[in-house]
MIZAZA-278601 format. One record per atom (N, C-alpha, C): x negated, y negated, z negated; residue number from 1; atom name. Coordinates in steps of 0.2 Angstrom, whole numbers. Each point is the difference from the previous one (the first is absolute). Example, Ala and Ser with C-alpha at 12.3 -4.5 7.8 and 13.67 -1.06 7.14 Angstrom:
% residues 2
KEDO | px | py | pz | k | a
KEDO | -66 | 28 | -39 | 1 | N;
KEDO | 4 | -6 | 0 | 1 | CA;
KEDO | -4 | -6 | 0 | 1 | C;
KEDO | 2 | -5 | 4 | 2 | N;
KEDO | -4 | -6 | -1 | 2 | CA;
KEDO | 4 | -5 | -3 | 2 | C;
***
This chain:
% residues 76
KEDO | px | py | pz | k | a
KEDO | -657 | 92 | 268 | 1 | N;
KEDO | -1 | -4 | -7 | 1 | CA;
KEDO | -1 | -6 | 2 | 1 | C;
KEDO | -1 | -3 | 8 | 2 | N;
KEDO | 0 | -7 | 1 | 2 | CA;
KEDO | 11 | -2 | 0 | 2 | C;
KEDO | 0 | 7 | 2 | 3 | N;
KEDO | 7 | -2 | 1 | 3 | CA;
KEDO | 5 | -5 | -6 | 3 | C;
KEDO | -3 | 5 | -6 | 4 | N;
KEDO | 2 | -3 | -5 | 4 | CA;
KEDO | -2 | -9 | -3 | 4 | C;
KEDO | -4 | 0 | 2 | 5 | N;
KEDO | -5 | -8 | -1 | 5 | CA;
KEDO | 4 | -4 | 5 | 5 | C;
KEDO | 1 | 2 | 7 | 6 | N;
KEDO | 3 | -5 | 3 | 6 | CA;
KEDO | 8 | -1 | -3 | 6 | C;
KEDO | 3 | 6 | -1 | 7 | N;
KEDO | 7 | -1 | -2 | 7 | CA;
KEDO | -1 | -4 | -7 | 7 | C;
KEDO | -6 | 0 | -4 | 8 | N;
KEDO | 1 | -4 | -7 | 8 | CA;
KEDO | -1 | -9 | 3 | 8 | C;
KEDO | -5 | -1 | 5 | 9 | N;
KEDO | 1 | -6 | 2 | 9 | CA;
KEDO | 6 | -3 | 4 | 9 | C;
KEDO | 2 | 5 | 2 | 10 | N;
KEDO | 8 | -2 | 4 | 10 | CA;
KEDO | 5 | -2 | -5 | 10 | C;
KEDO | 0 | 3 | -7 | 11 | N;
KEDO | 5 | 1 | -5 | 11 | CA;
KEDO | -3 | -7 | -4 | 11 | C;
KEDO | -6 | -3 | -1 | 12 | N;
KEDO | -2 | -4 | -3 | 12 | CA;
KEDO | 1 | -7 | 3 | 12 | C;
KEDO | 0 | -1 | 8 | 13 | N;
KEDO | 2 | -4 | 5 | 13 | CA;
KEDO | 8 | -1 | 0 | 13 | C;
KEDO | 5 | 4 | -1 | 14 | N;
KEDO | 6 | 0 | 1 | 14 | CA;
KEDO | 2 | -3 | -10 | 14 | C;
KEDO | -3 | 1 | -3 | 15 | N;
KEDO | 0 | -4 | -8 | 15 | CA;
KEDO | 0 | -4 | 1 | 15 | C;
KEDO | -6 | -3 | 1 | 16 | N;
KEDO | -2 | -6 | -1 | 16 | CA;
KEDO | 3 | -7 | 6 | 16 | C;
KEDO | 2 | 6 | 6 | 17 | N;
KEDO | 5 | -6 | 6 | 17 | CA;
KEDO | 7 | -2 | -4 | 17 | C;
KEDO | 3 | 7 | -5 | 18 | N;
KEDO | 5 | -2 | -6 | 18 | CA;
KEDO | -1 | -5 | -5 | 18 | C;
KEDO | -5 | 0 | -3 | 19 | N;
KEDO | -2 | -4 | -4 | 19 | CA;
KEDO | 1 | -8 | 4 | 19 | C;
KEDO | -5 | -1 | 6 | 20 | N;
KEDO | 2 | -7 | 3 | 20 | CA;
KEDO | 7 | -2 | 0 | 20 | C;
KEDO | 3 | 6 | 2 | 21 | N;
KEDO | 7 | -2 | 1 | 21 | CA;
KEDO | 5 | -3 | -5 | 21 | C;
KEDO | -2 | 2 | -6 | 22 | N;
KEDO | 2 | 0 | -6 | 22 | CA;
KEDO | -3 | -7 | -3 | 22 | C;
KEDO | -6 | -1 | 1 | 23 | N;
KEDO | -1 | -6 | -2 | 23 | CA;
KEDO | 1 | -5 | 3 | 23 | C;
KEDO | 1 | 2 | 8 | 24 | N;
KEDO | 2 | -6 | 3 | 24 | CA;
KEDO | 8 | -3 | 0 | 24 | C;
KEDO | 4 | 6 | -4 | 25 | N;
KEDO | 8 | -3 | -1 | 25 | CA;
KEDO | -1 | -3 | -7 | 25 | C;
KEDO | -4 | 3 | -4 | 26 | N;
KEDO | 1 | -4 | -7 | 26 | CA;
KEDO | -2 | -6 | 1 | 26 | C;
KEDO | -5 | -3 | 4 | 27 | N;
KEDO | -3 | -6 | 1 | 27 | CA;
KEDO | 7 | -4 | 4 | 27 | C;
KEDO | 4 | 4 | 3 | 28 | N;
KEDO | 5 | -5 | 4 | 28 | CA;
KEDO | 5 | -2 | -7 | 28 | C;
KEDO | 1 | 7 | -4 | 29 | N;
KEDO | 4 | -2 | -6 | 29 | CA;
KEDO | -2 | -4 | -4 | 29 | C;
KEDO | -4 | -2 | -2 | 30 | N;
KEDO | -4 | -4 | -6 | 30 | CA;
KEDO | -1 | -6 | 5 | 30 | C;
KEDO | 2 | -1 | 5 | 31 | N;
KEDO | -1 | -8 | 3 | 31 | CA;
KEDO | 10 | 0 | -2 | 31 | C;
KEDO | 2 | 4 | 3 | 32 | N;
KEDO | 9 | -2 | 0 | 32 | CA;
KEDO | 1 | -2 | -8 | 32 | C;
KEDO | -2 | 3 | -5 | 33 | N;
KEDO | 0 | -1 | -7 | 33 | CA;
KEDO | -3 | -7 | -1 | 33 | C;
KEDO | -4 | 0 | 1 | 34 | N;
KEDO | -4 | -6 | -1 | 34 | CA;
KEDO | 5 | -6 | 4 | 34 | C;
KEDO | 4 | 0 | 3 | 35 | N;
KEDO | 3 | -7 | 5 | 35 | CA;
KEDO | 6 | 1 | -4 | 35 | C;
KEDO | 2 | 6 | -2 | 36 | N;
KEDO | 8 | 3 | -3 | 36 | CA;
KEDO | -2 | -6 | -7 | 36 | C;
KEDO | -5 | 2 | -3 | 37 | N;
KEDO | -2 | -4 | -7 | 37 | CA;
KEDO | 0 | -7 | 1 | 37 | C;
KEDO | -4 | -3 | 5 | 38 | N;
KEDO | 3 | -7 | -1 | 38 | CA;
KEDO | 6 | -4 | 0 | 38 | C;
KEDO | 4 | 6 | 5 | 39 | N;
KEDO | 6 | -3 | 2 | 39 | CA;
KEDO | 6 | 0 | -6 | 39 | C;
KEDO | -1 | 6 | -4 | 40 | N;
KEDO | 3 | 0 | -6 | 40 | CA;
KEDO | 0 | -5 | -6 | 40 | C;
KEDO | -9 | -1 | 2 | 41 | N;
KEDO | -2 | -7 | -6 | 41 | CA;
KEDO | 3 | -5 | 2 | 41 | C;
KEDO | 0 | -1 | 6 | 42 | N;
KEDO | 3 | -7 | 1 | 42 | CA;
KEDO | 7 | -1 | -5 | 42 | C;
KEDO | 5 | 8 | 7 | 43 | N;
KEDO | 7 | -1 | -6 | 43 | CA;
KEDO | 1 | 0 | -5 | 43 | C;
KEDO | -5 | 3 | -5 | 44 | N;
KEDO | 1 | 0 | -6 | 44 | CA;
KEDO | -2 | -10 | -2 | 44 | C;
KEDO | -4 | -2 | 1 | 45 | N;
KEDO | 0 | -7 | 0 | 45 | CA;
KEDO | 5 | -4 | 1 | 45 | C;
KEDO | 2 | 2 | 6 | 46 | N;
KEDO | 7 | -3 | 0 | 46 | CA;
KEDO | 6 | -1 | -3 | 46 | C;
KEDO | 2 | 6 | -3 | 47 | N;
KEDO | 5 | 3 | -5 | 47 | CA;
KEDO | -2 | -1 | -7 | 47 | C;
KEDO | -6 | 0 | -2 | 48 | N;
KEDO | -2 | -2 | -8 | 48 | CA;
KEDO | 4 | -5 | -3 | 48 | C;
KEDO | 2 | -8 | 4 | 49 | N;
KEDO | 5 | -3 | -3 | 49 | CA;
KEDO | 5 | 1 | 0 | 49 | C;
KEDO | 3 | 4 | 4 | 50 | N;
KEDO | 7 | 4 | -1 | 50 | CA;
KEDO | 1 | 2 | -4 | 50 | C;
KEDO | -4 | 5 | -5 | 51 | N;
KEDO | 0 | 5 | -4 | 51 | CA;
KEDO | 0 | -6 | -6 | 51 | C;
KEDO | -1 | -4 | -1 | 52 | N;
KEDO | -3 | -5 | -6 | 52 | CA;
KEDO | 8 | -2 | -3 | 52 | C;
KEDO | 1 | 1 | -6 | 53 | N;
KEDO | 7 | -3 | -3 | 53 | CA;
KEDO | 1 | -8 | 1 | 53 | C;
KEDO | 7 | -2 | 2 | 54 | N;
KEDO | 1 | -7 | 2 | 54 | CA;
KEDO | -1 | -4 | -5 | 54 | C;
KEDO | -2 | -6 | -1 | 55 | N;
KEDO | -3 | -4 | -4 | 55 | CA;
KEDO | 7 | -2 | -4 | 55 | C;
KEDO | -1 | 0 | -8 | 56 | N;
KEDO | 8 | -1 | -3 | 56 | CA;
KEDO | 3 | -6 | 2 | 56 | C;
KEDO | 6 | -1 | 0 | 57 | N;
KEDO | 3 | -7 | -1 | 57 | CA;
KEDO | 4 | -1 | -5 | 57 | C;
KEDO | 0 | -7 | -2 | 58 | N;
KEDO | 4 | 2 | -8 | 58 | CA;
KEDO | 9 | 1 | 2 | 58 | C;
KEDO | 2 | 2 | -4 | 59 | N;
KEDO | 5 | 1 | 3 | 59 | CA;
KEDO | 6 | -5 | -4 | 59 | C;
KEDO | 4 | -2 | 1 | 60 | N;
KEDO | 6 | -5 | -2 | 60 | CA;
KEDO | 3 | 4 | -5 | 60 | C;
KEDO | 2 | -4 | -6 | 61 | N;
KEDO | 2 | 4 | -6 | 61 | CA;
KEDO | 6 | -1 | 1 | 61 | C;
KEDO | 4 | 7 | -1 | 62 | N;
KEDO | 8 | 2 | 1 | 62 | CA;
KEDO | 3 | -3 | -7 | 62 | C;
KEDO | 6 | -2 | 3 | 63 | N;
KEDO | 3 | -2 | -8 | 63 | CA;
KEDO | 1 | -7 | 0 | 63 | C;
KEDO | 5 | -5 | -5 | 64 | N;
KEDO | 1 | -4 | -3 | 64 | CA;
KEDO | -7 | -6 | 0 | 64 | C;
KEDO | 0 | -5 | 3 | 65 | N;
KEDO | -6 | -7 | -1 | 65 | CA;
KEDO | 4 | -5 | -2 | 65 | C;
KEDO | -2 | -2 | -5 | 66 | N;
KEDO | 3 | -6 | -2 | 66 | CA;
KEDO | -2 | -7 | 2 | 66 | C;
KEDO | 3 | -5 | 3 | 67 | N;
KEDO | 0 | -4 | 4 | 67 | CA;
KEDO | -6 | -5 | -3 | 67 | C;
KEDO | -2 | -3 | -5 | 68 | N;
KEDO | -6 | -3 | -3 | 68 | CA;
KEDO | -7 | 3 | -1 | 68 | C;
KEDO | 3 | 6 | 1 | 69 | N;
KEDO | -8 | 4 | 0 | 69 | CA;
KEDO | -3 | 0 | 11 | 69 | C;
KEDO | 6 | 1 | 2 | 70 | N;
KEDO | -1 | -4 | 6 | 70 | CA;
KEDO | -2 | -4 | 3 | 70 | C;
KEDO | 3 | -5 | -1 | 71 | N;
KEDO | -1 | -6 | 1 | 71 | CA;
KEDO | -4 | -6 | -4 | 71 | C;
KEDO | -2 | 1 | -5 | 72 | N;
KEDO | -3 | -2 | -5 | 72 | CA;
KEDO | 2 | -4 | -6 | 72 | C;
KEDO | 8 | 1 | 0 | 73 | N;
KEDO | 2 | -5 | -4 | 73 | CA;
KEDO | -3 | 2 | -6 | 73 | C;
KEDO | 2 | -5 | -7 | 74 | N;
KEDO | -1 | 0 | -6 | 74 | CA;
KEDO | 5 | 2 | -5 | 74 | C;
KEDO | -1 | 4 | -2 | 75 | N;
KEDO | 8 | 2 | -7 | 75 | CA;
KEDO | 1 | -7 | -1 | 75 | C;
KEDO | 5 | -2 | -4 | 76 | N;
KEDO | 2 | -5 | -3 | 76 | CA;
KEDO | 2 | 2 | -8 | 76 | C;
***
């Protein structure tokens, strides 16, 4: 019977050590994700002005323009 008890404790120790390794790896992944999150936030902030539409510039009118309208001449 004591052999079963020893085997159970050995199995429990193996499971706990596996959990520790998993928790350590998860902590490393979390740290990496936080670094990447900060880098992506910086990139997004720098790209945000480029994503905005350009300001509208007044377009010149196409076609015939009367000279007096352009230079302020009065109609006689």
